[in-house]
C-alpha positions as CSV (number, residue, x, y, z in Angstrom):
1,X,0.0,0.0,0.0
2,X,1.5,3.3,-1.2
3,X,1.0,6.4,0.7
4,X,1.0,9.7,-1.3
5,X,2.6,12.7,0.4
6,X,1.5,16.3,-0.6
7,X,4.2,19.0,-0.5
8,X,3.2,21.9,1.7
9,X,2.5,25.4,-0.1
10,X,4.8,28.2,1.0
11,X,2.8,31.3,1.7
12,X,4.0,34.6,0.0
13,X,5.4,37.4,2.0
14,X,2.7,40.2,2.3
15,X,5.3,42.8,3.2
16,X,7.3,42.2,0.0
17,X,4.1,42.4,-2.1
18,X,3.1,45.8,-0.7
19,X,6.7,47.2,-1.2
20,X,6.6,46.2,-4.9
21,X,3.2,48.0,-5.4
22,X,4.6,51.1,-3.6
23,X,7.6,51.3,-5.8
24,X,5.4,50.9,-8.9
25,X,3.2,53.9,-7.7
26,X,6.3,56.0,-7.0
27,X,7.7,55.2,-10.4
28,X,4.4,56.0,-12.1
29,X,4.1,59.4,-10.2
30,X,7.7,60.3,-11.1
31,X,7.0,59.4,-14.8
32,X,3.8,61.6,-14.8
33,X,5.8,64.6,-13.3
34,X,8.6,64.2,-15.9
35,X,6.0,64.0,-18.6
36,X,4.3,67.2,-17.4
37,X,7.6,69.1,-17.2
38,X,8.6,67.8,-20.6
39,X,5.3,68.8,-22.1
40,X,5.5,72.3,-20.6
41,X,9.0,72.8,-22.1
42,X,8.0,71.2,-25.4
43,X,4.8,73.2,-26.1
44,X,5.7,76.5,-24.2
45,X,2.9,76.4,-21.7
46,X,3.7,79.0,-19.0
47,X,3.4,78.0,-15.4
48,X,0.9,80.0,-13.5
49,X,2.6,82.8,-11.5
50,X,0.7,84.9,-8.9
51,X,1.9,88.5,-9.2
52,X,0.6,91.3,-7.0
53,X,-1.4,94.0,-8.8
54,X,0.6,97.3,-9.2
55,X,-0.4,100.1,-6.9
56,X,-0.5,103.6,-8.4
57,X,-0.2,106.5,-6.1
58,X,-0.7,110.1,-7.1
59,X,-0.4,113.4,-5.2
60,X,-2.9,116.0,-6.2
61,X,-1.5,119.5,-5.8
62,X,-4.2,122.3,-5.2
63,X,-4.1,125.6,-7.1
64,X,-2.1,128.4,-5.4
65,X,-4.1,130.6,-3.1
66,X,-5.9,133.6,-4.6
67,X,-3.6,136.5,-5.1
68,X,-4.6,139.9,-3.9
69,X,-6.3,141.7,-6.8
70,X,-3.8,144.6,-6.9
71,X,-3.5,146.3,-10.2
72,X,-1.0,149.1,-11.0
73,X,-1.8,151.7,-13.7
74,X,0.2,151.5,-16.9
75,X,3.6,153.1,-16.4
76,X,3.7,155.3,-19.5
77,X,0.6,157.3,-18.6
78,X,0.7,158.2,-14.9
79,X,4.4,158.3,-14.4
80,X,5.2,161.7,-16.1
81,X,2.2,163.5,-14.6
82,X,2.7,163.1,-10.9
83,X,5.6,160.8,-10.0
84,X,8.6,162.8,-11.0
85,X,7.6,166.4,-10.0
86,X,6.2,165.4,-6.6
87,X,8.7,162.7,-5.4
88,X,11.0,165.1,-3.5
89,X,8.6,167.6,-2.1
90,X,6.1,164.9,-1.2
91,X,8.5,163.2,1.2
92,X,7.2,164.8,4.4
93,X,3.6,164.0,3.4
94,X,3.9,160.3,2.8
95,X,3.1,159.5,6.5
96,X,-0.3,161.3,6.0
97,X,-1.4,159.2,3.0
98,X,-0.9,155.9,4.8
99,X,-3.6,156.2,7.5
100,X,-6.4,156.9,4.9
101,X,-6.4,153.5,3.2
102,X,-6.0,151.7,6.6
103,X,-9.3,153.2,7.8
104,X,-11.3,151.9,4.9
105,X,-9.8,148.5,4.3
106,X,-10.8,146.9,7.6
107,X,-14.4,147.4,6.6
108,X,-14.0,144.7,4.0
109,X,-11.1,142.3,4.7
110,X,-11.8,140.5,1.4
111,X,-8.8,142.1,-0.4
112,X,-6.0,144.6,-0.1
113,X,-5.6,147.5,-2.4
114,X,-2.7,149.7,-3.3
115,X,-3.5,153.4,-3.8
116,X,-1.9,154.6,-7.0
117,X,1.1,156.9,-6.7
118,X,-0.9,159.7,-8.3
119,X,-2.7,160.2,-5.0
120,X,0.4,161.8,-3.5
121,X,-0.6,165.0,-5.4
122,X,-1.8,167.1,-2.4
123,X,1.7,167.3,-1.0
124,X,2.3,171.0,-1.6
125,X,1.6,172.6,1.8
126,X,4.0,170.4,3.8
127,X,7.5,171.8,2.9
128,X,7.0,174.8,5.1
129,X,7.6,172.9,8.3
130,X,11.3,173.4,9.4
131,X,11.4,170.3,11.4
132,X,10.6,168.2,8.3
133,X,13.9,169.1,6.7
134,X,15.8,166.9,9.2
135,X,13.4,164.0,9.2
136,X,13.2,163.0,5.5
137,X,16.4,160.9,5.4
138,X,15.1,158.8,8.3
139,X,11.3,158.8,7.8
140,X,10.8,158.8,4.0
141,X,12.6,155.6,2.9
142,X,10.5,153.2,5.1
143,X,7.0,154.5,4.2
144,X,8.1,155.0,0.5
145,X,9.0,151.3,0.1
146,X,5.9,150.1,1.8
147,X,3.5,152.3,-0.2
148,X,4.9,152.1,-3.7
149,X,5.4,148.3,-3.5
150,X,5.7,147.7,-7.3
151,X,6.6,144.0,-6.9
152,X,3.4,143.4,-5.0
153,X,1.1,144.8,-7.7
154,X,0.2,143.0,-10.9
155,X,0.9,145.2,-13.9
156,X,-1.0,144.5,-17.1
157,X,-0.3,146.2,-20.4
158,X,-3.8,146.9,-21.9
159,X,-5.1,148.0,-25.3
160,X,-9.0,147.8,-25.5
161,X,-10.6,146.5,-28.8
162,X,-12.1,148.8,-31.4
163,X,-15.8,149.5,-31.4
164,X,-18.0,146.7,-32.7
165,X,-21.4,145.1,-32.7
166,X,-21.5,141.4,-32.0
167,X,-24.5,139.2,-32.6
168,X,-24.8,135.7,-31.0
169,X,-26.8,132.6,-31.4
170,X,-28.1,131.6,-28.0
171,X,-28.7,128.1,-26.7
172,X,-29.9,127.4,-23.2
173,X,-30.6,124.4,-21.0
174,X,-33.2,125.2,-18.3
175,X,-34.7,122.5,-16.1
176,X,-34.0,119.8,-18.7
177,X,-35.5,121.7,-21.7
178,X,-33.4,123.1,-24.6
179,X,-34.2,126.5,-25.9
180,X,-32.8,128.7,-28.7
181,X,-32.6,132.4,-29.1
182,X,-30.4,135.3,-30.0
183,X,-28.2,137.9,-28.3
184,X,-26.3,141.0,-29.0
185,X,-23.3,143.0,-27.4
186,X,-22.4,146.4,-28.5
187,X,-18.9,147.7,-27.5
188,X,-18.2,151.3,-28.1
189,X,-15.1,153.3,-27.2
190,X,-13.4,156.6,-28.2
191,X,-10.2,155.8,-26.4
192,X,-11.1,157.7,-23.3
193,X,-14.4,156.2,-22.3
194,X,-16.5,153.2,-23.2
195,X,-20.1,151.7,-23.1
196,X,-21.2,148.0,-23.2
197,X,-24.8,147.2,-24.0
198,X,-25.8,143.6,-24.0
199,X,-28.9,141.4,-24.1
200,X,-29.8,137.8,-24.6
201,X,-33.3,136.4,-25.3
202,X,-35.0,133.0,-25.5
203,X,-38.2,132.6,-27.4
204,X,-40.1,135.8,-26.6
205,X,-38.4,136.5,-23.2
206,X,-35.3,138.6,-22.5
207,X,-33.3,136.6,-19.9
208,X,-30.4,139.1,-19.5
209,X,-30.1,142.8,-20.1
210,X,-27.1,144.8,-19.0
211,X,-25.1,148.0,-19.5
212,X,-21.7,149.1,-18.4
213,X,-20.2,152.6,-18.7
214,X,-16.8,154.0,-17.7
215,X,-13.4,155.2,-18.6
216,X,-10.3,153.9,-20.4
217,X,-7.4,154.8,-18.2
218,X,-4.0,153.5,-16.9
219,X,-5.8,150.5,-15.4
220,X,-7.5,149.5,-18.7
221,X,-11.3,149.3,-18.7
222,X,-12.5,151.2,-15.6
223,X,-16.3,151.0,-15.0
224,X,-18.2,153.8,-13.4
225,X,-21.8,152.4,-13.5
226,X,-23.2,148.9,-14.1
227,X,-26.9,148.3,-14.6
228,X,-28.4,144.8,-14.9
229,X,-31.9,143.6,-15.5
230,X,-32.9,140.0,-15.3
231,X,-36.2,138.4,-16.1
232,X,-38.9,139.0,-13.5
233,X,-36.6,141.0,-11.3
234,X,-36.2,144.8,-10.9
235,X,-33.0,146.4,-12.3
236,X,-30.0,146.9,-10.2
237,X,-27.2,149.5,-10.4
238,X,-23.6,149.3,-9.1
239,X,-21.7,152.5,-8.9
240,X,-17.9,152.9,-8.7
241,X,-17.9,156.2,-6.9
242,X,-15.0,158.3,-7.7
243,X,-15.4,161.0,-5.0
244,X,-16.0,158.5,-2.2
245,X,-13.6,156.0,-3.6
246,X,-16.1,153.3,-2.8
247,X,-18.2,150.7,-4.7
248,X,-21.9,151.0,-3.7
249,X,-25.1,149.2,-4.7
250,X,-28.6,150.3,-5.3
251,X,-30.1,147.0,-4.0
252,X,-27.7,146.2,-1.2
253,X,-26.2,148.0,1.9
254,X,-22.8,146.5,1.1
255,X,-19.9,148.7,0.0
256,X,-16.2,148.2,-0.8
257,X,-13.2,150.5,-1.2
258,X,-12.3,151.5,-4.7
259,X,-8.7,152.1,-5.6
260,X,-8.6,151.3,-9.4
261,X,-8.6,148.2,-11.5
262,X,-12.0,146.9,-10.2
263,X,-14.5,145.4,-12.7
264,X,-18.2,144.7,-13.1
265,X,-19.6,141.5,-14.6
266,X,-19.7,143.0,-18.1
267,X,-16.6,144.9,-18.2
268,X,-14.4,142.0,-17.0
269,X,-14.7,140.3,-20.4
270,X,-13.5,143.4,-22.2
271,X,-10.7,143.9,-19.6
272,X,-9.4,140.4,-20.5
273,X,-9.6,141.3,-24.1
274,X,-7.7,144.5,-23.5
275,X,-5.0,142.5,-21.6
276,X,-4.6,140.1,-24.5
277,X,-4.4,143.0,-27.1
278,X,-2.0,144.9,-24.9
279,X,0.5,142.1,-24.9
280,X,-0.3,138.6,-26.1
281,X,2.5,137.1,-24.0
282,X,0.4,137.9,-20.9
283,X,-1.7,134.9,-22.0
284,X,-0.3,131.4,-21.5
285,X,-1.7,128.1,-20.4
286,X,-2.1,127.9,-16.6
287,X,-1.8,131.7,-16.1
288,X,-4.1,133.1,-13.4
289,X,-5.5,136.7,-13.5
290,X,-7.2,137.8,-10.3
291,X,-9.7,140.6,-10.7
292,X,-12.0,142.2,-8.1
293,X,-15.5,142.0,-9.7
294,X,-18.6,143.7,-8.5
295,X,-22.1,142.3,-9.2
296,X,-25.6,143.6,-8.5
297,X,-25.4,143.0,-4.8
298,X,-21.7,142.6,-3.7
299,X,-18.2,142.1,-5.0
300,X,-15.5,139.4,-4.7
301,X,-12.2,138.3,-6.3
302,X,-12.7,136.4,-9.5
303,X,-9.9,134.0,-10.4
304,X,-9.7,133.9,-14.2
305,X,-7.6,131.0,-15.2
306,X,-6.3,130.6,-18.9
307,X,-7.0,127.1,-20.0
308,X,-5.2,127.2,-23.3
309,X,-5.7,127.7,-27.0
310,X,-8.7,126.0,-28.6
311,X,-10.5,126.1,-32.0
312,X,-14.1,127.3,-31.9
313,X,-16.6,127.1,-34.8
314,X,-17.8,130.6,-35.6
315,X,-20.4,130.8,-38.4
316,X,-19.1,127.6,-39.9
317,X,-15.4,128.5,-39.7
318,X,-12.8,127.3,-37.2
319,X,-11.3,130.2,-35.3
320,X,-8.2,130.0,-32.9
321,X,-9.2,131.3,-29.5
322,X,-7.9,131.5,-25.9
323,X,-10.2,129.7,-23.5
324,X,-10.5,131.5,-20.1
325,X,-12.6,130.2,-17.2
326,X,-13.9,131.4,-13.9
327,X,-14.8,128.6,-11.5
328,X,-16.5,129.8,-8.2
329,X,-15.2,128.6,-4.9
330,X,-16.7,125.6,-3.3
331,X,-20.1,126.3,-1.7
332,X,-20.6,129.4,-3.8
333,X,-23.9,129.9,-5.7
334,X,-22.2,131.9,-8.4
335,X,-22.1,130.9,-12.0
336,X,-19.2,129.4,-13.8
337,X,-18.0,131.6,-16.7
338,X,-16.3,130.4,-19.8
339,X,-15.0,132.9,-22.3
340,X,-13.3,132.2,-25.7
341,X,-11.3,135.3,-27.0
342,X,-10.1,135.4,-30.7
343,X,-6.8,137.1,-31.2
344,X,-7.2,137.1,-35.0
345,X,-10.5,139.1,-34.5
346,X,-9.2,141.9,-32.2
347,X,-9.6,139.5,-29.2
348,X,-13.4,139.8,-29.3
349,X,-15.4,137.3,-27.2
350,X,-16.6,134.9,-29.9
351,X,-18.2,132.5,-27.4
352,X,-19.5,133.0,-23.9
353,X,-21.1,130.4,-21.6
354,X,-22.8,130.9,-18.2
355,X,-23.2,127.6,-16.2
356,X,-25.2,127.3,-13.0
357,X,-24.6,124.9,-10.2
358,X,-27.4,122.6,-11.4
359,X,-25.6,122.4,-14.9
360,X,-28.2,124.7,-16.5
361,X,-26.5,127.0,-19.0
362,X,-26.7,129.9,-21.4
363,X,-24.4,129.5,-24.4
364,X,-23.7,132.5,-26.7
365,X,-21.9,131.8,-29.9
366,X,-20.9,134.6,-32.3
367,X,-22.9,134.6,-35.6
368,X,-22.1,138.1,-37.0
369,X,-19.5,140.8,-36.3
370,X,-19.9,144.3,-37.5
371,X,-17.0,146.8,-36.9
372,X,-18.3,150.3,-35.9
373,X,-15.1,152.3,-36.4
374,X,-14.2,155.1,-34.1
375,X,-17.4,155.8,-32.2
376,X,-18.0,157.9,-29.1
377,X,-19.0,155.9,-26.1
378,X,-21.7,158.3,-25.0
């Protein structure tokens, strides 16, 4: 009887099996990584890079503060009349002229004014004082330097435009509605005086009617009276009183000292044109011209800023102009004023725009220009 013997089965090592699978996984992962890197290099696929967004910082610099609206008369006219003959004998009297402006200026601390040197005329009775002969060397230099102050004043060479009648096409935006109308400004001067008459109408209504009268002197355009009439409002009159040396109003108790160079809301346009005609180099982008301007109820400094040269369509033709703006201070209810002056057309205002705080506006664009020749202002 044969007995069969079965050989025992040797169990496999589980640790060795798991090690082999682990090596297979590692090799597979390494092959995938190598394949990805090779593909990026082969096909130029950029790897994602997180870059911080650039930060831009800007510093806003405000406009310089409003300069004191001090205007000096033109040197050729007043200098030979009073400056040379009265310089020496007026030495003892200079201390008397100083207190007079100081009494009036505190009433309105809005601005400083410099009294023209011509005011030193009433200096004749003083040389009789014997004690004054010893004091001039010590007393005169200090007040003379403080009063004359040529560097503090802003001198503009002026030459007003010749007489002309300007007609305008008027466009207006009022409470969301567009309107069309017409306007006219008549500028007349004989070289020593001037008048400005202006009006603007929409449909059958006159929205603005004004008149300015005055002199042409060493300061340029120098108003004496300004009358304004707006729709549904009574007329007002502003007077630049020569005897009182004050600016007074028919509809307001306000008053301001007058020393020369002040403007009204109509004459300011023609004073700017006179400055441009007097010397065109006085106009440059960014230049600021501060003028003290009186309205129907009060007065304040207007900062007129020259934006630059622009082309404006006038009756279908492009005209080179200088764009000047007046932007009221923050919180003011005054209108913004834009003026376009044409040097090739005697610096006449070929376009004027008044813009309210609510963006309503009245736009006047020149449609016809008629020279009037040499005409008397009155």
